N, C-alpha and C positions, 0 to 999 in steps of 0.2 A: 818415444816422444813424451815430453814432460807435460804435466797438467797446465803449466804456464802457456804452452803452445795452444792447448785447447781453449784457454780463456782469452788470450790476448791477440793471437795472430789470425788474420783473415787470409787463408791460403788461396781462396778464389781470387782475391784482389792481388795477391802476390803473382799469380800466374796470368792475371788479366782475363779471366773467364767468368762466366756467370755460374750461379749455383746449380743450374740445370744442365751444365755443359756435359757432353758425352765424353767417353774415355778417349775417343779419337781427337776431340777438340783439346782436351787436357794435354794429351801427348804432343800434339802439334805445337801448342803454345810453349810447352816445356822445352822442346828441342830448339825452338827459335831463341828463347831467352838464354838457354844454356850456351849456345854458340856465341851469343852476344857478350855474356859476362864470364866466359871461361877464363881461368887464370892464365892459360897459355896465350890468349889473345889480349890480355890486359896485365902484362908483367909489371909488378911493382904497384899496382892499383889495389889498395886494400879495400876500398869501397866496392869495387867490382867483385872482389873475392867474396866479400860478405854477401853481396847480392846473389852470387852463384850458389852459395850455401843455402840461402833462404829459398831460392827457387827449387833446389834439389830436395829440400826438406818438405816443401809444399807438394811436390810431385810424389814423393814417397808416401804421403798420406792419401792424396786424392786418387792415385792410381790403383790403390787397393780398395776394393768395394767394401770390405768389412770395416776397415779403419775409417774410410770416408763416411760410412753410416754412423759410426760412433762419434766422429767429429761433428757431423751435422746435428746429431742428437744433443750434444752438449751445447753447441752454439745456438740452438733453438730455444734453450732455457732462458727465462728472464734473467737480467743481469744480477739481481739480488741472489738468485740461486746459483749463479756461476762464480760468486766470489764474495759473499758476506756483504760488506759495505761498498764494494767496488761499483762504480758507475751509478751511484745513487740508488742502490738496490735496497732490499729489505734488511731491517736491523735485527737479525737474529743469527745464532750460531748454526751453521749447516750440520755441525756434528750432532746436534740435538735431533735434527730432522731425520738423519739416517742412522741414528742409534750409536754414533761414535762418541768417544769420551772427549768432549771439548776441553780446550784450555790446558792440555797436558803434553805440550810439545817438548817440554824439557828446556834446559838452558839453551838459549840461542835459537829455539824453535819458533819461527815466525808464522805469519798468516799463510805464506806460500806453502810451508810444510804441512800445515793442518789441512789446507785445501788439497794438497797432493795426497794425503792419506784418504781424504773423502773420495776423490775420484779414482784413486787406486782401488778402493773397495767397490766403487760403482761399476768399474769395467773389469773387475776381477784381476787386476795386475797392479804392481807397484805399491807405493804407500806403506812400505815396511813389511810386505808379505806377498807371496804369490797367490795365484788362484787356489781357492779351497782352504787356505790357512785360516785358523781361528785365533782371535786374541785370547790372552790368558784370562783366567777368572777374575783377576784384579781389575779388568776393564769394565766391570759393572759400574755404570754411571750413577753417581750420587744424584738424588732427586730432591729439589727444594719443596718444602711443605706448602700447602695451599694457603692463600690469604683468607682471612676470616673477617666478616663484617657484622657489626652489632649496633644496636641503638641504645642511647642513654638519655633519659629525661631528667632535667635539672630544674630546680626552682630558679627564679630570676636572681635571687641573692647568691645562691651557690655558684651560678654561672659567672656572676660579677666578681666574686671573691676567689674562685678556684677551689677545687675539692679533689680528694682522692676517693674514688668509688670502686667497690668490688664488682667485677664482671665475671659472671659464670659462663664458661664456654663449653660447648660440646663439639668434639672433633675426633677424627681418627688418629690413633697413635699406636705404638707397639703394644701388642697384646701382653697384659701383665702376667698371664698364666704361663705362656711359653717364651716370654721375653723377646717376642718378635720372630722366633724361628719358625713358627707354624706347626712344630712337632709336639706331640704329647709328652708330658713330663717323663723323663727317664729315657727318651729317645732323641735322636738327632736327625735332621734331614740329610740327604745325600746329594752330591753334585749331579746335576742333570746330565745324563749320558748323551743327550741329543745335542745340546749347545755347549757342553763342557763347562758349564757354570757362567757363561757370559750373559745368558738371558736373551741372546739374539741368535737368529738363524738366517741363512742366506737363501733367498728364493730367486732363481734364474728366470729371466724373461728374454729368451733369445741370447743376445750378446751382453745383455745387461744383468747385473746382479744387485738385488735390493735386500737390505737387512730389515727384518721385522721381528717382533717379539716371538720367542720360542713357543711353539704350540704345546710342547710337552710340559714345560714348567710355567707357562704363561708369563714369561719375562723375568721370573725371579732368579733363575740360575740354579735353583734347588728343587728337589723333589721330596715331598713328604709322604712317607709310606703309612705312618700312623698319626693322623692329624690331631691337633689340639682340639678338645671339645668346646673350648670357649670361642675361638676364632675360626674353627673348621679348616685350619691349615693355611689361612691367609696371612697369619702373622700380624694382622691389624685388628684392632678392636675400637669401638666407639667408647670414649670416656669423657668425663666432665672434669673440669678444673676451674679454679677461681684465681684470677689475677687482680692485683691492685693497680688501677689505672689513674694516673695523675692528670686531671683536667685543668689546664692553665686558667688563670684569672682573665676575665673579659671575653670568654668564649661566646660566640653568637649562635643564635638559632639557625640550624641548617649547616653549620660548619662540620667538616670531617677531619678527625684527628688520626694520624697514622702512628701506631706504636710498632716500631721495627722489631721483628723477631718474636712477636707475641702471638703469631698465628699458629697454624697447624704444624706439628713437628715434621721434619724432613725424613727421607728414607736413605738408607745406605750412607749415613753420615752427612747427608745434605742439610743445609741450614733451614731453620724454621721460617714459615711464611710471616707475613705482617698482619697486624690487627688494625682494622679501620673502624673507628668509633664515630657514628653519626649522632650529632648533638641536637637535642630538642629542648628548647627552653620555654618554660611556662611564662605567659605574659604577667606583668606586674599591674596592680590596680591603678597605680599613679604614673609610673615612669615607663617610657618606651625607649627603643634603641634606634639610632641612625648611625651606622658604621661604629666608630669609637665614641660617639656622643650619646648622651642621654637626652630624652625629650620630655617636656613637661608643659601642660596647658594650665594656665592660672586664670581664674575668673577675677575681673575687676569691675567696679561700678562705673557708671557713666561719668559722674563727677571726677573720679580718680583719673580716668582716661583724658577727660577734657581739661582739667585744671592741673594735672600732674600730681604725683604722690610717691611716697616711699612705702613699699609693701614687702612683707616677708614671704619668701618662697622656700619650700623644703628642698633638701638635697638628699641623695641616696646614702643612708646610713651615716649621716653627718648632721651638724647643726644647721638650722635655717640661715639663709643669707638675705641681706636687704637689697632689694632691687629698686632703683630710682626710675620712675616713669616720667618722661618729660611731658610738658603741656601738649595737648592735642594728640596723644598717642592713639593711632587708629586700631580698630579691631583686627586681630590676626598678626600684629607685629611681633617679631621674634627677637628676644634679647639673649646674649651669650654670657654665661658665667663660666669663666675659664677654670680648667683643672678639676671640674666636678663631674666628669664623665666616666667612661669605662677605661680599664687598664689597657695599655698597649704593650707590645712585645719589648719595647726599649725601656720599659719602666715608667714612662710618663702616662698621663691620663688625658682623655678627651675632655670635651666641654659639656656643660649643661645648657641645652637650648630651651628657653622659656618663651612660650607663645601666649600672648595676651588675648583673653576672650572677654569682650565687653558684655557685661550682664545687663540685659534689659528686663526690668521687673514686669511680670505679667499683669499686675494690678497696681494702681497708684491711688493714694488718698487725695483729699482736697488740697492740702497744703502743697503736696508734690506737684499736683496738676497745675496749680497756680504758678509755681516756679517754672515749670516747663513751658507754659504758655507765654510767659514773659521772655524766656529764652528764644522761643520760636519767633516772637514779634521782633526781637532784637536783630535777628538775622533774616527777616522776611524779604529783604531785598535780594538776597542771594538765591538764585535758582541753580541748585546743584546738578540738575538733570538737563539743563538747556543744551549743553554741548553734546550730551549723549543723544538727545532727540535729533539734533542737527546732523550728526554723523550717520544716524540710522536712515535718514532720508536720502543720503548720497548713494550713488550707484557704486 
């Protein structure tokens, strides 16, 4: 019986019985269906012939207690475990879960073959070898290096302009003394006699066989008789290295940058992990950030806001620009100066958002007081708060 049968066919449904059916019920249903779809009773009917084969196949599995138990065990697994992405399952390679070497089915080897190899090992049959067979030492699976995360703090200006910064990383890599073998200089490790260099051994649980890291060599596939004094036989050592990381212009506080392949080195030829750089940007004394825009608050006098004026406002690392305030500019109004903001990925820039802050002097002299009193008398008929008071009284 192929793995596809385990994964796709519901033999209980084929025979029209429940999952708790007894052997007598299974036999009775089989005989009834076999008589109905037997080729001798349906000559020339290919559909009936296929149905007869399907019924016979289902009975062949369910009538054998051992094979039925194995079939029920596989069917009870979540769909993600029974076939990778089938049925909306989990998005990972089952070869990794059971220690198989994923993705090496060869030319023409599809998902079905890889799953067949997996369940062939799970039930100690099929999948390229019988029960008790061991894969060759070349089946040691390459392992991807771990991802590394670090923080980088930048000034506002360096974040705006982009910068290349050195980052010192500490991570595990191949031991420099033994070059990753784990053996003392002048000696070499030997192939593990227990797992024959695969790094995996099979542990049987009844009719099931599960692969796990070899206890003798701890999954390395090699045994070190005279260990390296630096790494104590592990073949790995903690080391430091410095890389140059390019931080793009316009990076914002809290942003995370991924540098592919700059993380911890892999094992057995596996690719290196990734480096994730968490950006922290120091605040500027004058300018702020809002997405790709810079923000700026500019103080203006009451006459400038009331009568209108042309004022100069600073830009980031550029010459000041002239901003025209219309008559009656209210406090808190924001004006947009285009193209004076932060750099974007497409090469353009955001805008500078200028907010007006009308400055009220804490003290006034006699001349100013007289002018303000005349202004107040000129607008004495306007009660700015009458509508507010009226709305407050409403339910």
